[in-house]
N, CA, C and O of each residue as an XYZ file, in Angstrom:
708
protein
N       6.662     -4.588     -8.086
C       7.177     -6.013     -8.044
C       6.384     -6.612     -6.990
O       6.133     -5.983     -5.962
N       5.968     -7.819     -7.193
C       5.232     -8.567     -6.232
C       6.233     -9.873     -5.714
O       6.779    -10.729     -6.410
N       6.258     -9.700     -4.322
C       6.989    -10.607     -3.604
C       6.064    -11.716     -3.088
O       5.246    -11.401     -2.224
N       6.106    -12.962     -3.523
C       5.356    -14.065     -3.114
C       6.186    -14.928     -1.939
O       7.292    -15.466     -1.980
N       5.202    -14.832     -0.896
C       5.886    -15.949      0.303
C       4.915    -15.461      1.413
O       4.204    -14.457      1.380
N       5.027    -16.314      2.329
C       4.161    -16.262      3.538
C       5.144    -15.392      4.471
O       6.332    -15.281      4.167
N       4.609    -14.784      5.608
C       5.446    -14.287      6.731
C       6.388    -15.325      7.106
O       7.563    -15.014      7.301
N       6.021    -16.451      7.220
C       7.145    -17.389      7.783
C       8.293    -17.490      6.875
O       9.461    -17.497      7.265
N       7.847    -17.584      5.404
C       8.784    -17.535      4.361
C       9.766    -16.376      4.301
O      10.833    -16.553      3.712
N       9.471    -15.114      4.905
C      10.119    -14.020      4.989
C       9.671    -12.783      4.326
O      10.347    -11.754      4.311
N       8.394    -12.923      3.721
C       7.997    -11.744      2.981
C       7.795    -10.383      4.114
O       8.072     -9.215      3.839
N       7.304    -10.824      5.290
C       7.147     -9.646      6.239
C       8.531     -8.892      6.500
O       8.623     -7.665      6.541
N       9.470     -9.677      6.652
C      10.913     -9.549      7.052
C      11.427     -8.530      5.764
O      11.865     -7.394      5.948
N      11.303     -9.073      4.651
C      11.525     -8.256      3.591
C      10.981     -6.614      3.642
O      11.572     -5.547      3.476
N       9.703     -6.929      3.926
C       9.008     -5.462      3.900
C       9.569     -4.553      5.160
O       9.769     -3.343      5.058
N       9.791     -5.307      6.348
C      10.407     -4.464      7.190
C      11.817     -3.913      6.948
O      12.275     -2.907      7.490
N      12.360     -4.590      6.188
C      13.806     -4.019      5.686
C      13.708     -2.897      4.917
O      14.365     -1.883      5.156
N      12.856     -3.010      3.916
C      12.420     -1.892      3.040
C      12.065     -0.566      3.484
O      12.397      0.506      2.978
N      11.179     -0.830      4.733
C      10.849      0.282      5.506
C      11.769      0.732      6.622
O      11.399      1.649      7.355
N      12.933      0.151      6.797
C      13.813      0.698      7.687
C      13.297      0.189      9.132
O      13.730      0.786     10.118
N      12.543     -0.707      9.280
C      12.213     -1.106     10.591
C      13.203     -2.175     11.107
O      13.400     -2.361     12.307
N      13.831     -2.887     10.089
C      14.957     -3.607     10.534
C      16.147     -3.440      9.774
O      16.029     -3.138      8.586
N      17.427     -3.608     10.341
C      18.513     -3.432      9.386
C      19.106     -4.999      9.001
O      19.021     -5.985      9.733
N      19.609     -4.950      7.907
C      20.198     -6.434      7.347
C      21.420     -6.767      8.218
O      22.188     -5.917      8.669
N      21.514     -8.050      8.399
C      22.720     -8.456      8.961
C      24.109     -8.338      8.057
O      25.209     -7.992      8.486
N      23.778     -8.711      6.707
C      24.940     -8.504      5.799
C      24.226     -7.584      4.501
O      23.014     -7.490      4.310
N      25.078     -7.078      3.849
C      24.739     -6.285      2.742
C      24.087     -5.006      3.101
O      24.251     -4.532      4.225
N      23.265     -4.349      2.095
C      22.592     -3.169      2.263
C      21.162     -3.144      1.646
O      20.818     -3.985      0.816
N      20.427     -2.253      2.035
C      19.019     -2.061      1.593
C      18.924     -0.444      1.071
O      19.329      0.496      1.756
N      18.417     -0.329     -0.041
C      18.391      1.160     -0.456
C      16.865      1.269     -1.021
O      16.280      0.423     -1.697
N      16.389      2.481     -0.590
C      15.023      2.769     -1.159
C      15.177      4.455     -1.731
O      15.285      5.412     -0.965
N      15.161      4.531     -2.968
C      15.261      5.763     -3.503
C      16.715      6.266     -3.172
O      16.971      7.377     -2.709
N      17.726      5.183     -3.510
C      19.077      5.614     -3.135
C      19.383      5.728     -1.730
O      20.530      6.075     -1.450
N      18.598      5.508     -0.826
C      18.975      5.859      0.693
C      18.794      4.637      1.343
O      18.116      3.697      0.930
N      19.399      4.693      2.321
C      19.329      3.555      3.584
C      17.932      3.742      4.375
O      17.895      4.580      5.277
N      16.970      3.108      4.113
C      15.769      3.268      4.888
C      15.722      3.455      6.521
O      14.846      4.028      7.170
N      16.927      2.802      7.004
C      16.871      2.825      8.313
C      17.487      4.198      8.763
O      17.198      4.701      9.848
N      18.314      4.749      7.910
C      18.892      5.979      8.199
C      18.184      7.038      7.784
O      18.416      8.087      8.385
N      17.140      7.068      6.661
C      16.490      8.072      5.849
C      15.461      8.887      6.665
O      14.999      9.972      6.311
N      15.142      8.185      7.876
C      14.067      8.879      8.704
C      12.817      9.305      7.950
O      12.142      8.550      7.250
N      12.568     10.655      8.179
C      11.269     11.395      7.816
C      11.332     11.651      6.272
O      10.297     11.726      5.610
N      12.641     11.789      5.690
C      12.698     12.003      4.316
C      12.352     10.907      3.487
O      11.721     11.050      2.440
N      12.763      9.767      3.945
C      12.126      8.531      3.211
C      10.716      8.098      3.523
O      10.114      7.399      2.708
N      10.180      8.455      4.601
C       8.921      8.158      5.008
C       7.951      9.026      4.233
O       6.836      8.561      3.997
N       8.247     10.174      3.837
C       7.657     11.122      3.249
C       7.408     10.552      1.653
O       6.479     10.946      0.948
N       8.315      9.654      1.276
C       8.386      9.080     -0.170
C       7.684      7.811     -0.279
O       7.446      7.402     -1.415
N       7.305      7.104      0.756
C       6.724      5.878      0.917
C       5.292      5.901      1.529
O       5.015      6.342      2.645
N       4.424      5.358      0.632
C       3.077      5.097      1.193
C       2.951      3.501      1.752
O       3.472      2.546      1.176
N       2.308      3.431      2.750
C       2.287      2.111      3.291
C       0.825      1.500      3.563
O      -0.128      2.211      3.884
N       0.756      0.256      3.419
C      -0.515     -0.502      3.829
C      -0.034     -1.651      4.445
O       0.690     -2.355      3.741
N      -0.252     -2.019      5.576
C       0.225     -3.125      6.394
C      -1.050     -4.016      6.466
O      -2.103     -3.543      6.038
N      -1.022     -5.303      6.993
C      -2.192     -6.200      7.087
C      -3.060     -5.484      7.913
O      -4.171     -5.300      7.416
N      -2.879     -5.030      9.021
C      -3.573     -4.144      9.821
C      -3.618     -2.794      9.388
O      -2.721     -1.999      9.667
N      -4.822     -2.436      8.585
C      -4.836     -1.309      7.707
C      -4.586      0.298      8.509
O      -4.267      1.360      7.974
N      -4.837      0.034      9.831
C      -4.809      1.381     10.464
C      -5.829      2.254     10.380
O      -5.784      3.327     10.981
N      -6.810      1.911      9.665
C      -8.098      2.884      9.460
C      -8.910      2.813     10.558
O      -9.189      1.771     11.151
N      -9.322      4.000     10.857
C     -10.229      4.506     12.010
C     -11.769      3.952     11.643
O     -12.448      4.404     10.721
N     -12.119      3.038     12.421
C     -13.584      2.336     11.815
C     -14.828      3.431     12.130
O     -15.883      3.341     11.501
N     -14.652      4.313     12.998
C     -15.766      5.082     13.147
C     -15.679      6.410     12.337
O     -16.483      7.335     12.452
N     -14.594      6.390     11.498
C     -14.581      7.568     10.633
C     -14.956      7.150      9.244
O     -14.856      5.957      8.957
N     -15.343      7.941      8.425
C     -15.800      7.588      7.174
C     -14.402      7.561      6.352
O     -13.383      8.036      6.853
N     -14.414      6.980      5.066
C     -13.160      7.007      4.359
C     -12.540      8.388      4.096
O     -11.325      8.568      4.174
N     -13.471      9.420      3.761
C     -13.102     10.859      3.494
C     -12.438     11.273      4.909
O     -11.284     11.700      4.920
N     -13.151     11.147      6.047
C     -12.466     11.570      7.314
C     -10.968     10.866      7.498
O      -9.991     11.582      7.718
N     -10.869      9.692      7.412
C      -9.615      8.948      7.485
C      -8.595      9.605      6.555
O      -7.488      9.874      7.022
N      -8.883      9.897      5.234
C      -8.030     10.677      4.455
C      -7.619     12.073      4.995
O      -6.465     12.499      4.941
N      -8.670     12.741      5.519
C      -8.281     13.920      5.970
C      -7.333     13.809      7.087
O      -6.307     14.489      7.087
N      -7.654     12.873      8.178
C      -6.862     12.585      9.345
C      -5.420     12.460      8.781
O      -4.552     13.219      9.212
N      -5.115     11.486      7.787
C      -3.733     11.166      7.284
C      -3.235     12.459      6.749
O      -2.093     12.814      7.041
N      -3.970     13.174      6.012
C      -3.451     14.587      5.542
C      -3.014     15.445      6.769
O      -1.955     16.071      6.726
N      -3.768     15.474      7.781
C      -3.310     16.304      8.982
C      -2.050     15.518      9.416
O      -1.056     16.222      9.598
N      -1.921     14.314      9.597
C      -0.586     13.783     10.266
C       0.413     14.254      9.347
O       1.462     14.591      9.896
N       0.371     14.372      8.072
C       1.600     14.742      7.234
C       1.604     16.457      7.160
O       2.394     17.052      6.428
N       0.753     17.058      7.898
C       0.723     18.616      7.765
C       0.347     18.909      6.404
O       1.027     19.777      5.857
N      -0.514     18.419      5.782
C      -0.715     18.745      4.645
C      -2.186     19.352      4.491
O      -3.141     18.894      5.118
N      -2.285     20.437      3.591
C      -3.645     21.224      3.456
C      -4.184     20.394      2.097
O      -3.720     20.680      0.993
N      -5.123     19.424      2.250
C      -5.799     18.746      1.058
C      -7.174     19.360      0.829
O      -7.971     19.369      1.766
N      -7.486     19.842     -0.282
C      -8.714     20.188     -0.505
C      -9.570     19.105     -0.497
O      -8.975     18.035     -0.633
N     -10.834     19.022     -0.377
C     -11.764     18.003     -0.255
C     -11.972     17.298     -1.886
O     -12.258     16.109     -2.028
N     -11.815     18.059     -2.819
C     -11.759     17.917     -4.115
C     -10.470     16.722     -4.533
O     -10.632     15.774     -5.302
N      -9.168     17.075     -3.787
C      -8.196     16.207     -4.054
C      -8.446     14.792     -3.022
O      -7.880     13.761     -3.385
N      -9.020     14.765     -2.155
C      -9.221     13.720     -1.350
C     -10.372     12.891     -2.040
O     -10.241     11.668     -1.984
N     -11.363     13.338     -2.613
C     -12.414     12.842     -3.634
C     -11.758     12.345     -4.658
O     -12.276     11.361     -5.187
N     -10.652     12.785     -5.145
C     -10.106     12.481     -6.341
C      -9.304     10.867     -5.966
O      -9.429      9.892     -6.708
N      -8.545     10.860     -4.764
C      -8.049      9.764     -4.417
C      -9.019      8.571     -4.397
O      -8.791      7.462     -4.880
N     -10.214      8.995     -3.722
C     -11.264      7.927     -3.634
C     -11.457      7.332     -4.858
O     -11.444      6.104     -4.944
N     -11.657      8.129     -5.941
C     -12.002      7.777     -7.300
C     -10.879      6.921     -8.025
O     -11.093      6.004     -8.818
N      -9.650      7.389     -7.608
C      -8.395      6.659     -8.194
C      -8.348      5.231     -7.786
O      -7.914      4.355     -8.534
N      -8.860      4.978     -6.428
C      -8.902      3.615     -6.126
C     -10.242      2.855     -6.421
O     -10.360      1.666     -6.127
N     -11.192      3.538     -6.977
C     -12.538      3.012     -7.658
C     -13.361      2.614     -6.338
O     -13.966      1.545     -6.265
N     -13.334      3.579     -5.280
C     -14.272      3.436     -4.168
C     -15.548      4.165     -4.357
O     -16.482      3.703     -3.701
N     -15.805      5.176     -5.085
C     -16.955      5.973     -5.457
C     -17.746      6.345     -4.389
O     -17.153      7.034     -3.559
N     -18.982      6.082     -4.141
C     -19.707      6.648     -3.122
C     -19.587      6.088     -1.983
O     -20.217      6.583     -1.048
N     -18.664      4.790     -1.727
C     -18.469      4.108     -0.290
C     -17.603      5.165      0.338
O     -17.507      5.084      1.562
N     -17.009      6.056     -0.205
C     -16.242      7.041      0.441
C     -16.931      7.924      1.659
O     -16.278      8.492      2.534
N     -18.105      7.931      1.571
C     -18.631      8.601      2.645
C     -19.415      7.691      3.612
O     -20.478      8.128      4.054
N     -19.003      6.505      3.970
C     -19.450      5.528      4.602
C     -18.298      5.500      5.595
O     -17.124      5.724      5.303
N     -18.861      5.141      7.039
C     -17.827      4.595      7.928
C     -16.912      3.480      7.481
O     -17.358      2.632      6.707
N     -15.694      3.418      7.900
C     -14.924      2.439      7.381
C     -15.670      1.006      7.974
O     -15.729      0.002      7.264
N     -16.172      1.039      9.221
C     -16.626     -0.215      9.971
C     -17.692     -0.922      9.021
O     -17.950     -2.124      9.077
N     -18.313      0.043      8.085
C     -19.327     -0.614      7.337
C     -18.964     -1.106      5.964
O     -19.874     -1.502      5.237
N     -17.665     -1.118      5.521
C     -17.001     -1.262      4.356
C     -16.695     -2.899      4.290
O     -16.239     -3.548      5.231
N     -17.039     -3.422      2.989
C     -16.597     -4.697      2.720
C     -15.075     -4.736      2.651
O     -14.493     -3.672      2.440
N     -14.458     -5.720      2.789
C     -13.257     -6.228      3.135
C     -12.439     -5.584      1.878
O     -11.456     -4.874      2.086
N     -12.846     -5.838      0.726
C     -12.153     -5.306     -0.694
C     -12.035     -3.659     -0.563
O     -11.012     -3.008     -0.772
N     -13.358     -3.131     -0.158
C     -13.319     -1.660     -0.187
C     -12.432     -1.157      1.216
O     -11.877     -0.059      1.187
N     -12.376     -1.695      1.967
C     -11.488     -1.385      3.216
C     -10.129     -1.390      2.691
O      -9.397     -0.430      2.931
N      -9.735     -2.339      2.023
C      -8.336     -2.261      1.274
C      -8.106     -1.267      0.383
O      -6.970     -0.793      0.346
N      -8.991     -0.829     -0.382
C      -8.775      0.115     -1.302
C      -9.073      1.571     -0.548
O      -8.890      2.598     -1.201
N      -9.397      1.628      0.421
C      -9.671      2.811      1.219
C      -8.229      2.963      1.850
O      -7.708      4.078      1.862
N      -7.624      1.952      2.334
C      -6.354      1.847      2.926
C      -5.168      2.463      1.976
O      -4.227      3.167      2.345
N      -5.466      2.012      0.666
C      -4.570      2.360     -0.453
C      -4.806      3.872     -0.693
O      -3.861      4.633     -0.900
N      -6.044      4.268     -0.660
C      -6.202      5.901     -0.976
C      -5.329      6.466      0.232
O      -4.473      7.304     -0.051
N      -5.468      6.110      1.418
C      -4.825      6.841      2.496
C      -3.328      6.771      2.273
O      -2.628      7.727      2.606
N      -2.775      5.627      1.696
C      -1.252      5.650      1.639
C      -0.990      6.443      0.442
O       0.216      6.482      0.198
N      -1.777      7.144     -0.457
C      -1.573      7.864     -1.438
C      -1.737      9.518     -1.172
O      -1.434     10.417     -1.957
N      -2.372      9.656      0.318
C      -2.545     11.016      0.441
C      -1.365     12.111      0.269
O      -1.588     13.255     -0.127
N      -0.116     11.636      0.604
C       0.890     12.490      0.613
C       1.807     12.357     -0.695
O       2.896     12.928     -0.761
N       1.251     11.501     -1.816
C       1.690     11.531     -3.057
C       2.929     10.975     -3.217
O       3.794     11.481     -3.931
N       3.088      9.801     -2.494
C       4.368      9.036     -2.453
C       5.041      8.587     -3.649
O       4.275      8.351     -4.584
N       6.266      8.407     -3.867
C       7.025      7.829     -5.039
C       6.875      6.364     -5.009
O       6.683      5.732     -6.048
N       6.969      5.727     -3.696
C       6.820      4.368     -3.574
C       5.663      3.904     -2.821
O       5.290      4.498     -1.809
N       5.079      2.863     -3.275
C       4.081      2.323     -2.283
C       4.532      0.839     -1.896
O       4.877      0.053     -2.778
N       4.518      0.508     -0.628
C       4.647     -0.649      0.028
C       3.482     -1.189      0.402
O       2.878     -0.511      1.234
N       2.923     -2.261      0.041
C       1.789     -3.011      0.356
C       1.732     -4.222      0.744
O       1.815     -5.079     -0.136
N       1.610     -4.560      1.843
C       1.431     -5.826      2.544
C       0.335     -6.695      2.552
O      -0.606     -6.557      3.333
N       0.427     -7.725      1.586
C      -0.730     -8.700      1.668
C      -2.163     -8.010      1.061
O      -3.282     -8.380      1.416
N      -1.897     -6.928      0.070
C      -3.016     -6.171     -0.281
C      -3.981     -7.069     -1.313
O      -5.163     -6.788     -1.511
N      -3.347     -8.098     -1.884
C      -4.057     -8.947     -2.992
C      -4.543    -10.240     -2.401
O      -5.416    -10.849     -3.020
N      -4.062    -10.746     -1.235
C      -4.478    -11.770     -0.481
C      -5.863    -11.898      0.208
O      -6.383    -11.139      1.025
N      -6.328    -13.060     -0.336
C      -7.840    -13.341      0.245
C      -8.904    -12.751     -0.310
O      -9.980    -12.588      0.265
N      -8.609    -12.368     -1.588
C      -9.960    -11.409     -2.319
C     -10.284    -12.146     -3.483
O      -9.464    -12.860     -4.059
N     -11.605    -11.974     -3.892
C     -12.197    -12.785     -4.951
C     -11.430    -12.358     -6.131
O     -10.640    -11.414     -6.166
N     -11.781    -13.244     -7.209
C     -10.988    -13.013     -8.614
C     -11.422    -11.788     -8.967
O     -10.565    -10.912     -9.087
N     -12.720    -11.482     -9.189
C     -13.091    -10.131     -9.758
C     -12.717     -8.828     -9.030
O     -12.655     -7.723     -9.569
N     -12.474     -9.100     -7.730
C     -11.985     -8.225     -6.770
C     -10.669     -7.851     -7.247
O     -10.334     -6.689     -7.479
N      -9.953     -8.848     -7.384
C      -8.600     -8.863     -7.697
C      -8.246     -8.263     -8.864
O      -7.203     -7.614     -8.945
N      -9.141     -8.430     -9.960
C      -8.669     -7.850    -11.148
C      -9.075     -6.236    -11.006
O      -8.455     -5.423    -11.691
N     -10.020     -5.837    -10.198
C     -10.123     -4.477    -10.046
C      -9.052     -3.906     -9.312
O      -8.608     -2.784     -9.555
N      -8.551     -4.784     -8.264
C      -7.333     -4.037     -7.538
C      -6.160     -4.037     -8.466
O      -5.424     -3.055     -8.365
N      -5.825     -4.992     -9.394
C      -4.806     -4.886    -10.092
C      -5.052     -3.647    -11.365
O      -4.070     -3.066    -11.829
N      -6.155     -3.403    -11.744
C      -6.303     -2.282    -12.583
C      -6.109     -1.244    -11.969
O      -5.599     -0.392    -12.696
N      -6.354     -0.785    -10.540
C      -5.897      0.310     -9.845
C      -4.359      0.195     -9.547
O      -3.779      1.278     -9.464
N      -3.817     -0.616     -9.421
C      -2.359     -0.816     -9.185
C      -1.699     -0.533    -10.641
O      -0.742      0.239    -10.684
N      -2.104     -1.041    -11.652
C      -1.465     -0.797    -12.992
C      -1.660      0.729    -13.415
O      -0.837      1.185    -14.209
N      -2.759      1.618    -12.913
C      -2.940      2.782    -13.414
C      -1.956      3.349    -12.238
O      -1.401      4.368    -12.650
N      -1.594      3.041    -11.009
C      -0.569      3.888    -10.278
C       0.917      3.638    -11.020
O       1.795      4.488    -11.170
N       0.944      2.487    -11.367
C       2.472      2.402    -12.049
C       2.374      3.253    -13.254
O       3.351      3.944    -13.539
N       1.310      3.291    -14.002
C       1.456      4.321    -15.097
C       1.690      5.762    -14.687
O       2.262      6.585    -15.401
N       1.279      5.960    -13.675
C       1.202      7.317    -13.145
C       2.782      7.471    -12.491
O       2.950      8.554    -11.930
N       3.664      6.782    -12.483
C       5.025      6.410    -12.116
C       5.217      6.461    -10.551
O       5.910      7.243     -9.900
N       4.326      5.299    -10.069
C       4.485      4.822     -8.782
C       5.301      3.670     -8.878
O       5.199      2.968     -9.884
N       6.247      3.315     -7.809
C       7.092      2.184     -7.812
C       6.025      1.516     -6.826
O       5.410      2.176     -5.989
N       5.869      0.146     -7.007
C       4.994     -0.495     -6.052
C       5.448     -2.001     -5.768
O       5.582     -2.936     -6.558
N       5.642     -1.934     -4.374
C       6.222     -3.390     -3.878
C       4.947     -4.051     -3.071
O       4.365     -3.501     -2.136
N       4.708     -5.030     -3.489
C       3.557     -5.986     -2.965
C       4.073     -7.040     -2.155
O       5.075     -7.569     -2.635
N       3.685     -7.488     -1.085
C       3.848     -8.831     -0.509
C       2.537     -9.581     -0.618
O       1.451     -9.052     -0.384
N       2.716    -11.007     -1.035
C       1.669    -11.814     -1.308
C       1.785    -13.120     -0.807
O       2.924    -13.584     -0.862
N       0.758    -13.959     -0.250
C       0.910    -15.080      0.145
C       0.386    -16.158     -0.969
O       0.336    -17.372     -0.770
N       0.037    -15.552     -2.069
C      -0.764    -16.254     -2.950
C       0.549    -17.001     -3.929
O       1.581    -16.387     -4.197
N       0.301    -18.280     -4.335
C       1.204    -19.032     -4.909
C       1.387    -18.456     -6.483
O       2.446    -18.497     -7.110
N       0.158    -17.929     -6.958
C       0.358    -17.577     -8.392
C      -0.357    -16.216     -8.706
O      -1.388    -16.102     -9.369
N       0.304    -15.282     -8.166
C      -0.372    -13.937     -8.670
C      -0.249    -13.716     -9.842
O       0.668    -14.173    -10.523
N      -1.255    -12.897    -10.304
C      -1.397    -12.533    -11.722
C      -0.362    -11.245    -12.048
O       0.295    -11.134    -13.083
N      -0.370    -10.509    -11.173
C       0.770     -9.402    -11.238
C       0.861     -8.640    -12.497
O       1.952     -8.341    -12.980
N      -0.448     -8.270    -13.126
C      -0.460     -7.773    -14.319
C       0.162     -6.457    -14.200
O       0.569     -5.909    -15.224
N       0.284     -5.873    -13.028
C       0.725     -4.613    -12.929
C       2.226     -4.561    -12.601
O       2.828     -3.488    -12.555
N       2.837     -5.792    -12.366
C       4.228     -5.778    -11.825
C       5.084     -6.215    -12.930
O       4.750     -7.118    -13.697
N       6.356     -5.477    -13.022
C       7.347     -5.659    -14.008
C       7.983     -6.876    -13.424
O       8.409     -7.686    -14.247
N       8.136     -7.174    -12.090
C       8.770     -8.466    -11.719
C       7.851     -9.022    -10.660
O       7.007     -8.373    -10.042
N       8.111    -10.253    -10.535
C       7.532    -11.324     -9.610
C       8.502    -12.112     -8.726
O       9.166    -12.966     -9.313
N       8.661    -11.987     -7.618
C       9.743    -12.808     -7.088
C       9.184    -13.835     -5.960
O       8.311    -13.526     -5.150
N       9.797    -15.061     -6.028
C       9.156    -16.001     -5.156
C      10.219    -16.297     -3.895
O      11.440    -16.408     -4.009
N       9.472    -16.391     -2.719
C      10.526    -16.802     -1.621
C      10.275    -18.255     -1.180
O       9.164    -18.711     -0.910
N      11.246    -18.816     -1.146
C      11.030    -20.222     -0.883
C      11.555    -20.462      0.882
O      12.404    -19.811      1.491
N      10.779    -21.528      1.344
C      11.084    -21.848      2.718
C      12.617    -22.566      2.684
O      13.029    -23.256      1.752
N      13.287    -22.275      3.792
C      14.759    -22.519      3.969
C      14.478    -23.976      4.161
O      15.403    -24.762      4.367
């Protein structure tokens, strides 16, 4: 699903509701059948997150950032598994560069690879498609489409007025109140 709307229109609010950072005033929110505000670590282990501030460590390479993320989840991930994640997001040889040296699109793909380290069922991607060139967008959508084919549920917020959303089964638009 692609949710189109600026943070002012509530896209970030919906994102925070889905991640359990906020509770709804009315109604309920469910992720994988659970209330994300109450699900704690169980839900966190099933959701991969990329925020606007990607949280990557600039001085580390992409591979080192992936190892660090695996360590946070207390996972033993062989180098071949992490290299496969780099290939899944089409980063290739860039995976051995320090993150500070990456182009903006490569940095986003590195953040996506990091969100996949623990093999989540759901990906919550904030603004991942915003501000990138058409060719880069096609590449990113191809990567996302393959992840959907692999069984991932993907929620993307976007400030774009007309997202292509070729990977998305649903596109919802937020309107200013």
